[in-house]
C-alpha positions in Angstrom: 0.0 0.0 0.0 1.3 3.5 -1.0 0.6 6.1 1.6 -1.0 9.4 0.3 1.3 12.3 -0.2 -0.8 14.9 -1.9 -3.4 17.2 -0.3 -6.1 16.0 -2.7 -5.5 12.4 -1.7 -5.7 13.3 2.0 -9.0 15.2 1.4 -10.4 12.2 -0.5 -9.7 9.9 2.4 -11.1 12.3 4.9 -14.3 12.8 2.9 -15.0 9.0 3.1 -15.4 9.4 6.9 -17.3 12.6 6.6 -14.5 15.0 7.6 -13.1 18.0 5.8 -9.6 18.5 7.4 -6.9 16.8 9.4 -7.6 19.3 12.2 -11.2 18.0 12.4 -9.8 14.4 12.5 -7.7 15.2 15.6 -10.3 17.5 17.4 -10.7 15.1 20.3 -7.0 15.3 21.2 -6.4 18.2 23.7 -4.3 21.1 22.4 -1.7 20.8 25.1 -1.1 17.1 24.2 -0.4 17.8 20.6 3.2 17.9 19.2 4.0 21.4 17.8 6.9 20.3 15.7 7.8 17.8 13.0 8.8 14.4 14.1 12.6 14.0 14.3 12.8 11.1 11.9 16.0 10.0 10.0 16.0 10.2 6.2 14.8 7.1 4.3 17.3 4.3 3.9 17.7 1.5 1.3 17.4 -2.1 2.5 21.2 -2.5 2.5 21.7 0.7 4.5 19.0 -0.4 7.0 20.6 -3.8 7.5 23.9 -2.2 8.1 22.4 0.3 10.6 20.6 -2.5 12.6 23.8 -4.6 12.6 25.7 -1.6 14.1 23.1 -1.2 16.8 23.0 -5.0 17.5 26.8 -5.0 18.0 26.3 -2.7 21.0 24.4 -5.4 22.8 26.3 -7.1 25.7 26.2 -10.9 25.1 25.7 -13.0 28.2 27.8 -15.7 26.7 30.8 -13.3 26.7 30.7 -13.2 30.5 31.2 -15.7 33.3 27.9 -15.8 35.1 26.8 -17.0 38.5 23.5 -15.1 38.3 20.3 -17.1 38.8 17.5 -15.8 41.1 14.7 -17.5 39.2 16.2 -17.5 35.7 18.8 -20.2 35.0 21.4 -21.1 32.4 21.6 -24.8 31.5 22.9 -26.7 28.6 20.2 -26.9 25.9 20.8 -29.8 23.4 20.7 -28.5 19.8 17.7 -30.7 19.0 15.5 -28.5 21.2 15.6 -25.3 19.1 15.8 -27.4 15.9 12.5 -29.1 16.7 10.5 -26.2 18.0 11.6 -24.1 15.0 9.6 -26.4 12.7 6.7 -24.5 11.2 4.1 -26.9 12.7 5.1 -25.8 16.2 6.4 -22.3 15.7 3.2 -21.1 14.0 0.6 -23.1 15.9 -1.9 -21.3 18.0 -4.7 -22.5 20.3 -5.8 -25.9 19.0 -9.5 -25.1 18.8 -10.1 -27.8 16.1 -8.8 -31.0 17.5 -9.1 -32.9 14.2 -6.8 -30.4 12.5 -4.4 -30.0 15.5 -3.4 -33.5 16.4 0.4 -32.8 16.3 0.2 -29.8 18.6 -2.2 -31.6 20.9 0.0 -34.6 21.2 3.0 -32.4 22.0 1.1 -30.7 24.7 -0.1 -34.0 26.1 3.5 -35.3 26.3 4.4 -32.0 28.0 1.7 -32.5 30.6 2.7 -36.1 31.2 6.4 -35.1 31.7 5.6 -32.3 34.1 3.4 -34.7 36.1 6.2 -37.2 36.3 8.8 -34.6 37.3 6.5 -32.9 39.9 5.1 -36.2 41.3 1.6 -35.1 40.5 -1.4 -36.6 38.7 -2.6 -33.8 36.3 -1.0 -30.7 34.7 -2.5 -27.9 32.6 -1.3 -26.9 29.2 0.9 -24.0 30.3 0.7 -20.5 31.7 2.4 -17.2 31.0 5.1 -17.8 33.5 5.8 -19.0 37.0 4.5 -15.9 38.8 1.0 -16.0 37.0 0.8 -19.7 37.5 1.4 -19.3 41.2 -1.1 -16.5 41.5 -3.7 -18.8 39.8 -2.7 -21.6 42.2 -3.5 -19.2 45.1 -7.0 -18.7 43.7 -7.3 -22.4 43.4 -6.5 -22.9 47.1 -9.1 -20.3 48.1 -11.7 -22.0 45.9 -10.9 -25.4 47.3 -11.0 -24.4 51.0 -13.6 -21.6 50.6 -11.5 -19.4 52.8 -10.0 -16.0 52.3 -6.4 -15.9 53.6 -3.3 -17.2 51.9 -0.1 -17.7 54.0 2.9 -17.3 51.8 6.6 -17.7 52.7 8.8 -14.7 52.5 11.3 -17.1 50.8 9.1 -17.2 47.7 10.6 -15.2 44.7 9.9 -11.5 45.6 8.6 -10.8 42.0 6.2 -13.7 42.3 4.8 -12.3 45.6 4.3 -8.9 43.9 2.4 -10.5 41.0 0.2 -12.5 43.4 -0.5 -9.3 45.4 -1.7 -7.6 42.2 -3.8 -10.6 41.2 -5.5 -10.8 44.6 -6.3 -7.1 44.8 -10.1 -6.6 44.9 -10.7 -10.4 45.1 -11.4 -10.4 48.9 -8.5 -12.8 49.4 -5.6 -11.5 51.5 -2.0 -12.5 51.4 -0.1 -12.9 54.7 3.7 -13.2 54.7 5.4 -15.9 56.8 8.7 -14.8 58.4 11.9 -16.7 57.9 14.3 -18.5 60.2 17.8 -19.3 59.0 16.7 -18.6 55.4 13.8 -21.1 55.6 10.1 -20.7 56.4 9.4 -20.6 60.1 7.0 -23.5 61.0 6.4 -22.0 64.4 5.3 -18.7 62.8 2.9 -20.6 60.5 1.3 -22.3 63.5 0.7 -18.9 65.1 -0.7 -17.5 61.8 -3.2 -20.3 61.0 -6.8 -19.2 61.6 -10.4 -20.0 60.6 -9.8 -17.9 57.5 -6.7 -19.7 56.2 -7.1 -21.0 52.7 -3.7 -22.5 52.2 0.1 -22.3 52.6 2.5 -21.4 49.8 6.0 -22.8 50.1 9.0 -23.1 47.8 11.8 -25.6 47.9 14.6 -24.9 47.1 13.4 -21.5 48.0 14.4 -18.1 46.5 17.4 -18.0 49.0 18.5 -21.4 47.8 17.5 -23.2 51.0 15.8 -26.6 50.9 12.6 -26.5 53.0 11.1 -29.3 55.2 8.0 -29.4 52.9 6.8 -32.7 54.3 6.3 -31.3 57.8 4.3 -28.3 56.4 2.2 -30.8 54.4 1.2 -32.6 57.6 0.3 -29.3 59.2 -1.9 -28.3 56.3 -3.7 -31.7 56.3 -4.4 -31.3 60.1 -6.3 -28.1 59.2 -7.8 -29.4 56.0 -6.4 -26.8 53.5 -4.1 -27.4 50.6 -0.3 -26.9 50.5 0.8 -25.0 47.3 4.4 -25.8 46.3 6.1 -23.0 44.2 8.8 -24.0 41.8 11.6 -21.8 40.4 14.0 -24.6 39.4 12.3 -27.8 38.3 15.6 -29.4 37.4 16.3 -29.7 41.2 13.8 -32.7 41.3 16.3 -34.7 39.3 17.9 -35.5 42.7 15.5 -34.0 45.3 12.1 -35.5 46.2 9.4 -34.1 44.0 6.7 -31.8 45.5 4.2 -34.6 45.2 6.4 -37.0 47.1 6.6 -34.6 50.1 2.9 -33.9 50.2 2.1 -30.9 48.0 -1.5 -30.7 46.8 -0.9 -28.1 44.1 2.4 -27.3 42.3 2.9 -24.1 40.4 6.0 -22.7 38.9 8.4 -21.8 36.1 9.6 -24.1 33.3 12.3 -21.8 31.8 15.2 -23.9 32.9 13.9 -26.9 30.9 15.2 -26.0 27.5 14.6 -22.3 27.3 17.5 -19.8 27.3 17.5 -16.9 29.7 17.2 -14.4 26.8 16.3 -10.9 28.0 13.6 -11.7 30.5 11.5 -14.1 28.5 9.6 -15.8 27.0 9.0 -18.0 30.0 6.4 -20.7 30.6 4.4 -21.4 33.7 2.8 -24.7 34.8 0.3 -25.9 37.4 0.1 -29.6 38.4 -2.4 -31.1 40.9 -3.6 -34.2 42.6 -6.5 -35.8 40.7 -9.1 -34.7 43.3 -8.5 -31.0 42.3 -8.5 -31.5 38.6 -11.8 -29.6 38.0 -10.5 -26.6 39.8 -7.4 -26.5 37.5 -7.2 -23.2 35.5 -6.4 -23.1 31.8 -7.0 -26.2 29.7 -6.0 -29.9 29.6 -5.2 -32.1 26.7 -6.5 -35.7 26.9 -6.0 -38.8 24.9 -9.0 -40.8 23.7 -10.1 -43.0 20.8 -11.8 -41.7 17.7 -14.8 -43.3 16.0 -12.5 -45.8 14.3 -10.8 -46.8 17.5 -7.6 -44.9 16.6 -5.8 -43.0 19.4 -6.6 -39.2 19.2 -6.0 -36.1 21.2 -8.5 -33.4 22.3 -9.0 -30.5 24.7 -10.6 -32.4 27.6 -11.1 -29.7 30.1 -11.2 -26.0 29.2 -11.8 -23.9 32.4 -10.7 -20.6 30.9 -13.0 -17.8 30.0 -12.2 -18.0 26.3 -13.9 -21.4 26.2 -16.7 -21.2 28.7 -18.9 -18.6 30.5 -16.8 -16.0 32.3 -18.5 -16.5 35.7 -17.8 -20.2 35.5 -14.1 -19.9 34.4 -11.3 -20.6 36.7 -8.8 -18.4 34.8 -8.9 -15.4 32.4 -5.4 -16.2 31.0 -6.1 -16.6 27.3 -2.7 -16.7 25.8 -0.8 -19.6 24.3 2.7 -20.6 25.6 2.6 -23.9 23.8 5.9 -23.3 21.9 7.7 -23.0 25.2 5.8 -25.9 26.6 6.9 -28.0 23.6 10.5 -26.9 24.3 10.1 -28.3 27.9 8.8 -31.5 26.5 11.6 -31.9 23.9 14.2 -31.1 26.5 12.9 -33.6 29.1 12.4 -36.3 26.4 16.0 -35.8 25.1 17.6 -35.9 28.5 15.4 -38.7 29.8 15.4 -39.8 33.5 19.2 -40.4 33.6 20.0 -37.1 31.9 17.8 -35.0 34.2 19.4 -36.7 37.2 22.9 -36.2 35.8 22.3 -32.5 35.1 20.9 -32.0 38.6 23.9 -33.9 40.2 26.3 -31.7 38.3 24.5 -28.6 39.5 24.6 -29.8 43.1 28.2 -30.9 43.2 29.6 -27.9 41.3 27.7 -25.5 43.6 29.1 -27.1 46.7 32.6 -27.2 45.3 32.3 -23.5 44.4 31.2 -22.6 47.9 34.0 -24.4 49.5 36.5 -22.9 47.1 35.2 -19.3 47.6 35.1 -19.7 51.3 38.7 -20.9 51.4 40.1 -18.4 49.0 38.1 -15.2 49.8 36.7 -15.7 53.3 33.1 -15.2 52.0 30.8 -17.2 54.3 27.5 -18.9 53.9 24.7 -16.7 55.3 22.3 -19.6 56.1 23.4 -22.8 57.7 20.9 -24.9 55.7 21.1 -27.4 52.8 21.1 -26.0 49.3 20.8 -27.3 45.8 22.7 -25.1 43.3 22.0 -21.7 44.8 23.2 -20.1 48.0 23.7 -16.8 49.8 27.2 -15.5 50.6 27.8 -12.7 53.1 29.9 -10.0 51.6 32.0 -7.8 54.0 31.3 -4.8 51.7 28.1 -3.6 50.2 26.7 -6.2 47.9 26.0 -3.8 45.0 29.6 -2.5 45.2 31.0 -6.0 45.1 28.8 -7.0 42.2 29.7 -3.8 40.3 33.4 -4.4 40.7 33.1 -8.0 39.7 31.1 -7.1 36.6 33.9 -4.8 35.5 36.1 -7.8 35.7 33.8 -9.7 33.3 31.9 -11.7 35.9 28.2 -11.6 36.7 28.7 -12.5 40.4 25.1 -13.0 41.5 22.1 -11.1 42.8 22.0 -8.5 45.6 19.4 -9.3 48.3 19.5 -5.9 49.9 16.7 -4.4 47.8 14.1 -7.2 48.4 15.6 -8.4 51.7 17.0 -5.4 53.6 17.3 -7.6 56.7 20.3 -9.4 54.9 22.7 -6.5 54.2 25.7 -7.7 52.2 23.8 -10.8 51.1 24.6 -12.1 47.6 22.6 -14.9 46.0 24.9 -17.0 43.7 24.0 -19.8 41.3 26.2 -22.5 39.9 24.8 -24.9 37.2 26.3 -27.6 35.1 27.5 -25.1 32.5 29.9 -23.4 34.9 33.4 -24.7 34.6 36.1 -25.3 37.2 38.1 -22.5 35.5 35.2 -20.1 35.9 34.9 -21.0 39.6 38.6 -20.4 40.2 38.5 -17.2 38.2 35.7 -16.0 40.5 38.0 -16.7 43.5 40.9 -14.7 42.1 38.8 -11.6 41.1 36.8 -11.6 44.3 40.0 -11.9 46.4 41.5 -8.9 44.7 38.4 -6.8 45.2 38.0 -7.7 48.9 41.8 -7.1 49.6 41.7 -3.7 47.9 38.7 -2.8 50.0 40.5 -3.8 53.2 43.5 -1.5 52.1 41.1 1.4 51.6 39.5 0.9 55.0 42.9 0.9 56.7 
């Protein structure tokens, strides 16, 4: 389409909608909101010039792969086999949207069915939905589920849940009549004694995360027993699903609802997304599950077929009956999860988890020995832990970044009670050389700071 350039062409277009001038077209825009000058646009460029311009701009980007990184905090770097991006780049997956017509969407439906099955297996649950936006929205919907199940109005949530997740949940619950009460911490883990004090006739459920945002492994089983005594569900939040390659799954330790983030299963960190959320439940809660479920059945000829079995979102049923108003489609990311888990298999997932665990513990011992940085919490951890810096954490991280190392996440903004606390992550992609390099750089920074203080 060629845009009009002449005054007569503009008038012709305006006359079609019953207007005589551009001024009349924009009459509803207040005078003070109008731009009084021409737009500062560059001169037109040819395709070759435009490509060169964008390439110059792209070269200014800072590539994560160029840096040593021990930054996690809910988004993790893992090795992604080449087959994962190769398969999800196929047109059948990359262009597929919501599979409204089952008969024309068998491939997409089967891929989602496999994803649901794998998530159930990894989480130790009996049913999973066909993906959410991300971990935070999935956990928010799980809180609604807990309130619907118990018919109560207070959710008790651990302070060791990802701070961004807690913010999203607070936004979701606003105006719903459901309140969110924060459970204090003890040695980096959720205080069971405080939970006992907080439980009331209004309690709808408890939300716990293990490993939690601070890296600590929680005693989820004891919280499950407490929830069962009071007849409300335990919601398990998940930031790092790969941890269950060696840790007991949420289902094994008594969770009723599991909600979390699948980014670490075959999806690179990118620049904050895309991510993919999931919710998995025990069979008894399946009709309260938000989103949609893909099921396997037999067609009229007795051939296995896939279909949308339950669709509890408002796009499919009446709004007042819907359990969710999330109407997007994260299926491509869900397929990436399915391909990743299928390619690694049980042994591969266990091996990746083992490497994360052992490398993280080796790194901690090395850094403690060489730099004097100590563990802030004396609890068990998987691949993430908090070190206590003798200088301000932001200063330490800034100096390390200048040395080419992303040295972790400062807790001071979200957890002011832990000044100097730095959350570090070590996964299977971190090498021994990177760990030793961290020691050398950190040692120099801390020594120079001691000299300045003298």
